[in-house]
MDAnalysis code that builds the backbone (N, CA, C; Angstrom):
import MDAnalysis as mda
import numpy as np

u = mda.Universe.empty(408, n_residues=136, atom_resindex=np.repeat(np.arange(136), 3), trajectory=True)
u.add_TopologyAttr("name", ["N", "CA", "C"] * 136)
u.add_TopologyAttr("resid", np.arange(1, 137))
u.add_TopologyAttr("resname", ["MET", "ASN", "GLN", "ALA", "LEU", "ASP", "ASP", "GLY", "PRO", "PHE", "TYR", "HIS", "GLY", "THR", "LYS", "ALA", "ASP", "LEU", "ARG", "ASP", "GLY", "ASP", "LEU", "LEU", "SER", "PRO", "GLY", "PHE", "ARG", "SER", "ASN", "TYR", "ARG", "PRO", "GLU", "VAL", "VAL", "MET", "ASN", "HIS", "ILE", "TYR", "PHE", "THR", "ALA", "LEU", "PRO", "ASN", "GLY", "ALA", "GLY", "LEU", "ALA", "ALA", "GLU", "LEU", "ALA", "ALA", "GLY", "ASP", "GLY", "ALA", "PRO", "ARG", "VAL", "TYR", "ALA", "VAL", "GLU", "PRO", "THR", "GLY", "PRO", "PHE", "GLU", "ASP", "ASP", "PRO", "ASN", "VAL", "THR", "ASP", "LYS", "LYS", "PHE", "PRO", "GLY", "ASN", "PRO", "THR", "ARG", "SER", "TYR", "ARG", "SER", "SER", "ALA", "PRO", "LEU", "ARG", "VAL", "ILE", "GLY", "GLU", "VAL", "THR", "ASP", "TRP", "THR", "ARG", "LEU", "ALA", "PRO", "GLU", "GLU", "LEU", "ARG", "ALA", "TRP", "LYS", "GLU", "ARG", "LEU", "ALA", "ALA", "LEU", "LEU", "GLY", "ASP", "GLU", "ARG", "GLY", "GLU", "ILE", "ILE", "ASN"])
u.atoms.positions = np.array([
    [-107.786, -24.839, 24.675],
    [-109.192, -25.152, 24.776],
    [-109.890, -24.132, 25.657],
    [-110.994, -23.649, 25.191],
    [-111.794, -22.726, 25.986],
    [-112.927, -23.488, 26.645],
    [-113.326, -23.058, 27.812],
    [-114.455, -23.682, 28.495],
    [-115.714, -23.474, 27.658],
    [-116.405, -24.549, 27.325],
    [-117.637, -24.458, 26.542],
    [-118.750, -23.891, 27.415],
    [-119.759, -23.384, 26.759],
    [-120.844, -22.723, 27.474],
    [-122.033, -23.659, 27.676],
    [-121.807, -24.808, 28.239],
    [-122.879, -25.765, 28.510],
    [-122.629, -26.358, 29.885],
    [-123.661, -26.375, 30.699],
    [-123.523, -26.896, 32.058],
    [-123.943, -28.358, 32.191],
    [-124.380, -28.966, 31.076],
    [-124.770, -30.365, 31.135],
    [-126.189, -30.523, 31.647],
    [-126.532, -31.708, 32.104],
    [-125.673, -32.863, 32.335],
    [-125.100, -33.398, 31.026],
    [-124.049, -34.227, 31.148],
    [-123.336, -34.751, 29.993],
    [-123.407, -36.268, 29.968],
    [-123.268, -36.812, 28.729],
    [-123.409, -38.249, 28.512],
    [-122.341, -38.741, 27.549],
    [-121.974, -40.008, 27.719],
    [-121.022, -40.670, 26.821],
    [-121.601, -42.026, 26.457],
    [-121.582, -42.357, 25.168],
    [-122.070, -43.647, 24.708],
    [-120.935, -44.575, 24.353],
    [-121.050, -45.845, 24.749],
    [-119.994, -46.828, 24.533],
    [-120.573, -48.235, 24.649],
    [-119.760, -49.232, 24.327],
    [-120.148, -50.620, 24.575],
    [-119.369, -51.180, 25.765],
    [-118.596, -50.340, 26.414],
    [-117.831, -50.764, 27.591],
    [-118.746, -50.846, 28.808],
    [-118.478, -51.808, 29.664],
    [-119.204, -51.962, 30.925],
    [-118.415, -51.210, 31.989],
    [-118.941, -50.068, 32.420],
    [-118.207, -49.181, 33.327],
    [-118.893, -49.085, 34.675],
    [-118.157, -48.579, 35.655],
    [-118.687, -48.374, 37.003],
    [-118.588, -46.906, 37.382],
    [-119.397, -46.512, 38.330],
    [-119.324, -45.149, 38.852],
    [-117.892, -44.865, 39.312],
    [-117.385, -43.704, 38.934],
    [-116.030, -43.308, 39.318],
    [-114.978, -43.657, 38.288],
    [-115.273, -44.573, 37.344],
    [-114.304, -44.889, 36.292],
    [-114.001, -43.639, 35.487],
    [-112.791, -43.581, 34.944],
    [-112.383, -42.461, 34.099],
    [-112.300, -42.920, 32.647],
    [-112.882, -42.133, 31.763],
    [-112.785, -42.350, 30.324],
    [-111.745, -41.381, 29.799],
    [-110.723, -41.904, 29.142],
    [-109.607, -41.069, 28.706],
    [-109.405, -41.163, 27.209],
    [-108.811, -40.125, 26.609],
    [-108.430, -40.214, 25.205],
    [-107.292, -41.215, 25.041],
    [-106.940, -41.480, 23.783],
    [-105.814, -42.368, 23.497],
    [-106.242, -43.714, 22.946],
    [-107.510, -43.857, 22.604],
    [-108.011, -45.106, 22.037],
    [-108.383, -44.888, 20.579],
    [-108.548, -45.980, 19.856],
    [-108.898, -45.908, 18.439],
    [-110.315, -45.370, 18.257],
    [-110.495, -44.624, 17.184],
    [-111.801, -44.072, 16.847],
    [-112.777, -45.200, 16.508],
    [-114.029, -45.030, 16.913],
    [-115.081, -45.973, 16.517],
    [-115.411, -45.834, 15.041],
    [-115.089, -44.707, 14.457],
    [-115.505, -44.411, 13.093],
    [-114.367, -44.533, 12.087],
    [-113.133, -44.367, 12.543],
    [-111.952, -44.531, 11.706],
    [-110.905, -45.238, 12.568],
    [-110.929, -46.573, 12.577],
    [-110.085, -47.329, 13.510],
    [-108.580, -47.104, 13.354],
    [-108.159, -46.533, 12.238],
    [-106.727, -46.248, 12.050],
    [-106.288, -45.006, 12.815],
    [-107.244, -44.262, 13.371],
    [-106.949, -43.014, 14.083],
    [-107.022, -43.238, 15.595],
    [-105.938, -42.903, 16.306],
    [-105.942, -42.906, 17.765],
    [-106.375, -41.510, 18.197],
    [-107.408, -41.465, 19.018],
    [-108.040, -40.195, 19.353],
    [-107.274, -39.431, 20.441],
    [-107.141, -38.126, 20.228],
    [-106.486, -37.238, 21.187],
    [-107.472, -36.667, 22.203],
    [-108.766, -36.952, 22.005],
    [-109.815, -36.396, 22.859],
    [-110.819, -37.482, 23.227],
    [-111.578, -37.226, 24.268],
    [-112.720, -38.056, 24.632],
    [-113.959, -37.217, 24.327],
    [-114.962, -37.837, 23.740],
    [-116.130, -37.109, 23.246],
    [-117.346, -37.364, 24.118],
    [-118.213, -36.357, 24.195],
    [-119.433, -36.485, 24.986],
    [-120.459, -35.479, 24.485],
    [-121.673, -35.596, 24.967],
    [-122.771, -34.748, 24.526],
    [-123.683, -34.428, 25.701],
    [-124.476, -33.395, 25.537],
    [-125.472, -33.063, 26.547],
    [-126.829, -33.678, 26.196],
    [-126.877, -34.513, 25.153],
    [-128.119, -35.152, 24.721],
    [-128.026, -36.664, 24.921],
    [-128.820, -37.248, 25.804],
    [-128.713, -38.690, 26.050],
    [-128.924, -39.531, 24.799],
    [-129.830, -39.124, 23.904],
    [-130.034, -39.911, 22.690],
    [-128.866, -39.784, 21.721],
    [-128.154, -38.654, 21.766],
    [-126.927, -38.517, 20.977],
    [-125.863, -39.484, 21.468],
    [-125.751, -39.614, 22.785],
    [-124.820, -40.595, 23.355],
    [-125.284, -42.008, 23.012],
    [-126.603, -42.214, 22.963],
    [-127.143, -43.522, 22.580],
    [-126.766, -43.891, 21.159],
    [-126.828, -42.925, 20.248],
    [-126.401, -43.180, 18.870],
    [-124.933, -43.576, 18.846],
    [-124.093, -42.843, 19.565],
    [-122.671, -43.178, 19.635],
    [-122.469, -44.578, 20.211],
    [-123.253, -44.934, 21.219],
    [-123.149, -46.268, 21.819],
    [-123.514, -47.349, 20.809],
    [-124.576, -47.109, 20.049],
    [-125.019, -48.090, 19.044],
    [-123.959, -48.293, 17.967],
    [-123.222, -47.230, 17.634],
    [-122.224, -47.296, 16.566],
    [-120.825, -47.639, 17.069],
    [-120.652, -47.719, 18.376],
    [-119.329, -47.976, 18.954],
    [-118.791, -49.341, 18.547],
    [-117.482, -49.423, 18.472],
    [-116.823, -50.691, 18.164],
    [-117.012, -51.656, 19.336],
    [-116.937, -52.917, 19.025],
    [-117.017, -53.930, 20.076],
    [-118.306, -54.723, 20.011],
    [-118.360, -55.748, 20.843],
    [-119.493, -56.664, 20.826],
    [-120.429, -56.483, 22.010],
    [-120.099, -55.634, 22.946],
    [-120.926, -55.451, 24.131],
    [-122.231, -54.751, 23.811],
    [-123.086, -54.696, 24.814],
    [-124.350, -53.978, 24.672],
    [-124.084, -52.483, 24.656],
    [-124.812, -51.723, 23.838],
    [-124.646, -50.263, 23.870],
    [-125.114, -49.705, 25.205],
    [-124.303, -48.801, 25.766],
    [-124.600, -48.214, 27.074],
    [-124.386, -46.711, 27.018],
    [-125.171, -46.011, 27.812],
    [-125.022, -44.561, 27.957],
    [-124.726, -44.283, 29.420],
    [-123.708, -43.457, 29.639],
    [-123.304, -43.087, 30.994],
    [-123.405, -41.584, 31.180],
    [-123.874, -41.175, 32.325],
    [-123.757, -39.775, 32.732],
    [-122.294, -39.587, 33.128],
    [-121.701, -38.493, 32.656],
    [-120.282, -38.242, 32.911],
    [-120.087, -36.790, 33.317],
    [-118.940, -36.532, 33.941],
    [-118.562, -35.149, 34.226],
    [-117.134, -34.935, 33.737],
    [-116.915, -33.839, 33.015],
    [-115.556, -33.520, 32.572],
    [-114.669, -33.215, 33.776],
    [-113.419, -33.643, 33.706],
    [-112.469, -33.348, 34.785],
    [-111.543, -32.192, 34.416],
    [-111.731, -31.650, 33.228],
    [-110.902, -30.537, 32.768],
    [-111.669, -29.732, 31.738],
    [-110.980, -28.804, 31.100],
    [-111.640, -27.964, 30.095],
    [-112.112, -28.786, 28.903],
    [-113.147, -28.276, 28.224],
    [-113.656, -28.935, 27.029],
    [-114.063, -27.890, 26.012],
    [-114.267, -28.350, 24.781],
    [-114.619, -27.456, 23.682],
    [-115.706, -28.105, 22.830],
    [-116.335, -27.297, 21.962],
    [-117.264, -27.854, 20.988],
    [-116.523, -28.877, 20.137],
    [-117.204, -29.945, 19.762],
    [-116.624, -30.971, 18.889],
    [-116.549, -30.423, 17.467],
    [-115.341, -30.147, 16.960],
    [-115.226, -29.545, 15.630],
    [-115.608, -30.506, 14.506],
    [-115.763, -31.786, 14.807],
    [-116.148, -32.750, 13.780],
    [-117.616, -32.627, 13.390],
    [-118.422, -32.046, 14.250],
    [-119.833, -31.824, 13.915],
    [-120.200, -30.353, 13.951],
    [-119.607, -29.580, 14.833],
    [-119.939, -28.156, 14.960],
    [-119.393, -27.400, 13.758],
    [-120.246, -26.703, 13.081],
    [-119.939, -25.892, 11.909],
    [-119.522, -26.736, 10.705],
    [-118.844, -27.873, 10.897],
    [-118.473, -28.728, 9.774],
    [-119.724, -29.398, 9.197],
    [-120.599, -29.869, 10.080],
    [-121.812, -30.552, 9.639],
    [-123.079, -29.857, 10.099],
    [-123.032, -29.242, 11.276],
    [-124.207, -28.590, 11.844],
    [-123.792, -27.215, 12.361],
    [-124.182, -26.131, 11.668],
    [-123.786, -24.794, 12.141],
    [-124.193, -24.553, 13.591],
    [-123.276, -23.953, 14.338],
    [-123.490, -23.791, 15.779],
    [-123.181, -25.120, 16.447],
    [-123.914, -25.465, 17.464],
    [-123.715, -26.762, 18.113],
    [-125.067, -27.338, 18.545],
    [-125.971, -27.590, 17.583],
    [-127.284, -28.124, 17.963],
    [-127.200, -29.527, 18.545],
    [-126.130, -30.264, 18.231],
    [-125.967, -31.611, 18.789],
    [-125.418, -31.572, 20.213],
    [-125.026, -30.371, 20.651],
    [-124.433, -30.182, 21.985],
    [-123.335, -31.227, 22.231],
    [-122.443, -31.347, 21.236],
    [-121.348, -32.310, 21.265],
    [-120.050, -31.618, 21.640],
    [-119.276, -32.281, 22.492],
    [-118.059, -31.694, 23.041],
    [-116.927, -32.710, 23.046],
    [-115.728, -32.204, 23.294],
    [-114.574, -33.080, 23.457],
    [-113.622, -32.452, 24.451],
    [-112.792, -33.324, 25.042],
    [-111.816, -32.876, 26.022],
    [-110.577, -33.758, 25.922],
    [-109.431, -33.180, 26.213],
    [-108.216, -33.989, 26.315],
    [-108.041, -34.496, 27.748],
    [-108.888, -34.031, 28.656],
    [-108.893, -34.509, 30.048],
    [-109.934, -35.627, 30.175],
    [-109.758, -36.521, 31.121],
    [-110.724, -37.621, 31.285],
    [-112.124, -37.146, 31.662],
    [-113.078, -38.034, 31.430],
    [-114.449, -37.868, 31.906],
    [-114.649, -38.854, 33.045],
    [-115.310, -38.436, 34.098],
    [-115.609, -39.324, 35.222],
    [-117.035, -39.845, 35.056],
    [-117.196, -41.176, 35.157],
    [-118.511, -41.794, 35.069],
    [-119.268, -41.533, 36.365],
    [-120.483, -40.996, 36.233],
    [-121.345, -40.734, 37.388],
    [-122.347, -41.863, 37.575],
    [-122.811, -42.436, 36.468],
    [-123.773, -43.528, 36.554],
    [-124.294, -43.889, 35.180],
    [-124.900, -45.058, 35.074],
    [-125.483, -45.491, 33.805],
    [-126.877, -44.885, 33.646],
    [-127.198, -44.522, 32.405],
    [-128.495, -43.955, 32.052],
    [-129.220, -45.000, 31.205],
    [-130.458, -45.307, 31.559],
    [-131.179, -46.357, 30.831],
    [-132.383, -45.843, 30.049],
    [-132.721, -44.585, 30.171],
    [-133.927, -44.073, 29.513],
    [-133.625, -43.322, 28.211],
    [-132.713, -43.858, 27.419],
    [-132.427, -43.294, 26.111],
    [-133.120, -44.150, 25.045],
    [-133.342, -43.560, 23.884],
    [-134.090, -44.221, 22.825],
    [-133.163, -45.034, 21.926],
    [-133.408, -46.334, 21.849],
    [-132.629, -47.219, 20.972],
    [-133.052, -47.019, 19.525],
    [-132.115, -47.226, 18.623],
    [-132.421, -47.155, 17.200],
    [-133.128, -48.433, 16.764],
    [-134.060, -48.283, 15.836],
    [-134.664, -49.458, 15.204],
    [-133.587, -50.118, 14.342],
    [-133.671, -51.431, 14.120],
    [-132.638, -52.120, 13.320],
    [-132.385, -51.476, 11.955],
    [-133.429, -51.009, 11.289],
    [-133.227, -50.391, 9.968],
    [-132.532, -49.035, 10.089],
    [-132.784, -48.298, 11.174],
    [-132.089, -47.022, 11.402],
    [-130.609, -47.268, 11.669],
    [-130.305, -48.262, 12.482],
    [-128.911, -48.601, 12.781],
    [-128.188, -49.035, 11.509],
    [-128.830, -49.852, 10.696],
    [-128.230, -50.297, 9.432],
    [-127.947, -49.089, 8.528],
    [-128.881, -48.131, 8.458],
    [-128.682, -46.938, 7.624],
    [-127.504, -46.105, 8.123],
    [-127.383, -45.941, 9.440],
    [-126.250, -45.198, 10.002],
    [-124.935, -45.892, 9.674],
    [-124.894, -47.203, 9.809],
    [-123.660, -47.951, 9.513],
    [-123.296, -47.843, 8.034],
    [-124.291, -47.843, 7.165],
    [-124.030, -47.679, 5.732],
    [-123.482, -46.291, 5.436],
    [-124.034, -45.254, 6.072],
    [-123.523, -43.891, 5.888],
    [-122.071, -43.778, 6.346],
    [-121.774, -44.369, 7.500],
    [-120.402, -44.315, 8.009],
    [-119.440, -45.074, 7.097],
    [-119.860, -46.225, 6.586],
    [-119.008, -46.997, 5.674],
    [-118.722, -46.194, 4.411],
    [-119.722, -45.467, 3.905],
    [-119.528, -44.645, 2.713],
    [-118.552, -43.506, 2.982],
    [-118.546, -42.980, 4.200],
    [-117.649, -41.868, 4.535],
    [-116.188, -42.294, 4.649],
    [-115.930, -43.582, 4.864],
    [-114.541, -44.036, 5.015],
    [-113.694, -43.685, 3.804],
    [-114.267, -43.715, 2.625],
    [-113.514, -43.389, 1.426],
    [-113.707, -41.962, 0.956],
    [-114.312, -41.136, 1.766],
    [-114.660, -39.776, 1.386],
    [-113.944, -38.792, 2.314],
    [-113.445, -37.689, 1.768],
    [-112.755, -36.695, 2.596],
    [-113.661, -36.093, 3.663],
    [-114.991, -36.151, 3.468],
    [-115.911, -35.632, 4.475],
    [-115.859, -36.476, 5.755],
    [-115.312, -37.677, 5.657],
    [-115.214, -38.547, 6.817],
    [-113.962, -38.322, 7.647],
    [-113.136, -37.329, 7.273],
    [-111.916, -37.029, 8.020],
    [-112.272, -36.590, 9.451],
    [-111.472, -37.050, 10.408],
    [-111.664, -36.672, 11.794],
    [-110.690, -35.555, 12.144],
    [-111.211, -34.476, 12.668],
    [-110.354, -33.394, 13.176],
    [-109.914, -33.837, 14.568],
    [-108.666, -34.239, 14.664],
    [-108.155, -34.842, 15.896],
    [-107.332, -33.808, 16.635],
])
């Protein structure tokens, strides 16, 4: 992994209730393909991007966005960079090292119910499509 060229700040979206100092680590099931155990933890430099991930995350909790700091090297997320969006306009990254929670962020934009439904429908359609493969 090469050090990515982004200084942040960085954000992670989830439905987990976390505290400052908690570590987010890889090794959990994907929110998008539950049969896949993830080798990386994902994050973005865009709070609304983390908000989208939080809205789509598995679980019943409230969607939350946390400011995080990588504890090790990170790279562009190959699942969106060049595969879906040339370059890295989503400023999405991943690391095999944990992320440390710095604090909760509350000023991100929530999706309207119809937008969330459309995203969930797109993800469901990708489950049976090779374009939905996760580069792990």
